[in-house]
C-alpha positions as CSV (number, residue, x, y, z in Angstrom):
1,M,-13.5,8.0,-8.6
2,P,-11.9,7.3,-5.2
3,D,-11.0,10.2,-3.0
4,L,-7.4,11.3,-2.5
5,I,-6.0,13.3,0.3
6,R,-3.6,16.1,-0.4
7,H,-2.3,18.7,2.1
8,D,-5.0,21.2,0.9
9,G,-7.9,18.8,1.3
10,I,-9.9,16.0,-0.3
11,H,-9.8,15.6,-4.1
12,D,-11.1,13.3,-6.8
13,D,-8.4,10.9,-7.9
14,E,-8.0,11.2,-11.6
15,W,-5.2,8.7,-11.8
16,T,-5.8,4.9,-12.3
17,L,-3.4,2.5,-10.6
18,V,-2.6,-0.2,-13.3
19,S,-1.5,-3.7,-12.3
20,A,1.3,-5.5,-14.1
21,P,-0.1,-7.6,-16.9
22,E,0.1,-11.4,-16.7
23,E,2.9,-13.0,-18.7
24,D,0.7,-13.8,-21.7
25,Q,-1.2,-10.5,-21.7
26,E,-0.5,-7.1,-23.1
27,L,-0.6,-3.9,-21.1
28,T,-4.0,-2.2,-21.3
29,L,-4.0,1.5,-20.5
30,P,-7.2,3.1,-19.1
31,D,-8.7,6.3,-20.5
32,G,-7.1,9.2,-18.6
33,P,-3.9,9.4,-16.4
34,A,-2.4,6.1,-15.4
35,L,0.1,4.9,-12.8
36,L,2.1,2.0,-14.2
37,P,4.2,-0.5,-12.2
38,A,7.8,0.9,-12.3
39,T,9.1,-2.2,-14.0
40,V,6.5,-2.0,-16.8
41,W,7.3,1.7,-17.3
42,K,11.0,0.9,-17.5
43,E,10.5,-1.9,-20.0
44,N,8.4,0.5,-22.2
45,R,10.4,3.6,-21.4
46,D,10.5,4.9,-25.0
47,Q,6.8,4.6,-25.4
48,F,6.0,6.5,-22.1
49,A,8.9,9.0,-21.7
50,G,7.8,12.6,-21.6
51,R,4.1,11.9,-21.2
52,N,2.4,13.9,-18.4
53,D,-0.5,11.4,-18.1
54,I,1.7,8.5,-17.2
55,G,3.3,8.0,-13.8
56,I,4.8,5.0,-12.0
57,W,4.3,3.2,-8.7
58,F,6.9,1.3,-6.7
59,D,6.1,-1.8,-4.7
60,S,7.7,-1.8,-1.3
61,H,10.6,-4.2,-2.4
62,E,11.6,-2.0,-5.4
63,E,14.5,0.5,-5.3
64,P,14.2,3.9,-7.0
65,E,17.9,4.1,-8.0
66,A,17.2,2.7,-11.4
67,F,15.0,5.7,-12.1
68,A,17.3,8.4,-10.9
69,E,18.0,9.8,-14.4
70,V,14.3,10.0,-15.4
71,I,12.8,10.9,-12.1
72,D,12.0,14.5,-13.2
73,D,10.1,13.3,-16.2
74,L,7.5,11.6,-14.0
75,P,4.5,13.8,-12.9
76,V,3.3,11.4,-10.2
77,I,5.1,8.6,-8.3
78,A,3.1,6.3,-6.0
79,V,4.6,4.0,-3.4
80,N,2.6,0.9,-2.5
81,F,2.2,-0.1,1.2
82,P,1.1,-3.8,0.8
83,K,0.4,-3.9,4.6
84,F,0.5,-1.2,7.2
85,T,3.4,-3.0,9.0
86,D,5.7,-2.7,6.0
87,G,7.7,0.5,6.5
88,R,9.9,0.3,3.4
89,G,7.7,2.8,1.6
90,Y,8.8,5.5,4.0
91,S,12.5,4.9,3.0
92,I,11.5,5.0,-0.7
93,A,9.8,8.3,-0.2
94,R,12.8,9.8,1.6
95,L,15.2,8.6,-1.1
96,L,13.0,10.1,-3.9
97,R,12.8,13.5,-2.1
98,E,16.3,13.8,-0.5
99,R,18.7,11.8,-2.7
100,Y,17.0,12.2,-6.1
101,G,15.3,15.5,-5.6
102,Y,11.9,14.5,-6.9
103,K,9.6,17.5,-6.9
104,G,6.4,16.0,-8.4
105,E,3.5,14.5,-6.5
106,L,4.5,11.6,-4.3
107,R,1.5,9.5,-3.2
108,A,1.0,6.6,-0.8
109,V,-1.3,3.8,-1.9
110,G,-2.3,0.4,-0.6
111,D,-2.8,-0.3,3.1
112,V,-2.7,3.4,4.1
113,L,-4.2,4.2,7.5
114,L,-5.1,7.4,9.2
115,D,-2.5,7.1,11.9
116,Q,0.3,6.9,9.3
117,L,-0.5,10.1,7.5
118,F,1.6,12.5,9.7
119,Y,4.6,10.3,9.4
120,M,4.2,9.8,5.7
121,K,4.1,13.6,5.3
122,R,7.3,13.9,7.2
123,C,9.0,11.5,4.8
124,G,7.9,13.5,1.7
125,F,4.5,12.2,0.7
126,D,2.0,14.8,-0.4
127,A,-0.9,12.7,-1.5
128,Y,-2.6,9.7,0.1
129,A,-5.1,7.1,-1.1
130,L,-6.6,5.8,2.1
131,R,-7.7,2.2,2.5
132,A,-11.4,2.1,1.5
133,D,-12.7,1.3,5.0
134,K,-11.1,4.5,6.6
135,D,-13.0,7.7,7.2
136,I,-11.5,10.3,4.8
137,S,-13.0,13.2,6.8
138,Q,-10.5,12.6,9.6
139,A,-7.5,12.8,7.3
140,E,-6.8,16.5,7.7
141,H,-6.6,16.2,11.5
142,C,-4.3,13.2,11.2
143,L,-1.9,15.0,8.8
144,N,-1.5,17.7,11.5
145,V,-1.9,15.7,14.7
146,F,1.4,17.2,16.1
147,S,2.0,20.9,16.1
148,N,5.8,20.6,16.5
149,T,8.5,18.0,15.7
150,Y,11.9,17.4,17.3
151,Q,13.7,15.8,14.4
152,A,14.6,17.1,11.0
153,A,12.8,15.5,8.1
154,V,11.7,16.1,4.5
155,D,9.0,18.5,5.6
156,N,11.2,20.5,7.9
157,K,15.0,20.4,7.4
158,E,15.9,21.9,10.8
159,P,15.6,20.1,14.1
160,L,13.7,21.8,16.9
161,F,16.9,22.9,18.8
162,R,18.1,24.9,15.7
163,R,14.6,26.5,15.2
164,R,14.5,27.5,18.8
165,K,18.0,29.0,18.6
166,A,17.1,31.0,15.5
167,E,13.9,32.3,17.3
168,A,15.9,33.3,20.3
169,A,18.5,35.2,18.2
170,S,15.8,37.3,16.5
C-alpha cells in the first residue's frame, strides 16, 4: 500500500482512491475502505450513507456546498490536486473545516509536493498522499518548516499579534 503522511508520522494507506466509472460501466468497489468521487457518492447516497468504510474525494473544480448536510457522515474526505499549480484545493479544505465544520480526516491527493505540505496543513489538511517520486522521509520536516506564523488559519485561529499580546499579559 502507498504511504500516507499524517501529523504523527508515516502510515500505510488503507483507503483506495476509486475513479469514476465510464458511462457504460458499473461502479466496482475494492476490498477495504474506498474513496469515491463525490458525484458518484451523491448519485448513490442511499447505498453508501452511514458507512464508515466509504469516503469521498473532490476534484479541484467541485464545490463542497452540495455535501453540507451529510459532511459529518463521511469518515474521510480527499481533495485532488490535479497539478501543483492548481490552488483550488486549498479553498475547498478551508471551506470544509471553517464553514462546514468537518472534523474527520481531510487528505490531499494527486500532485502533492513536499513544499506544499506546510501550507496544506494551515488550510486544514491532516493527511497527505505525496506524489510517488517524492521522498516521504522529508515530509515531517516540511510539515513544520516554519516555527511561527503571522496569519490566522485553520491550524491556529489567532494571528501572531494577538498571541504576543496574550503572552505579554500573562
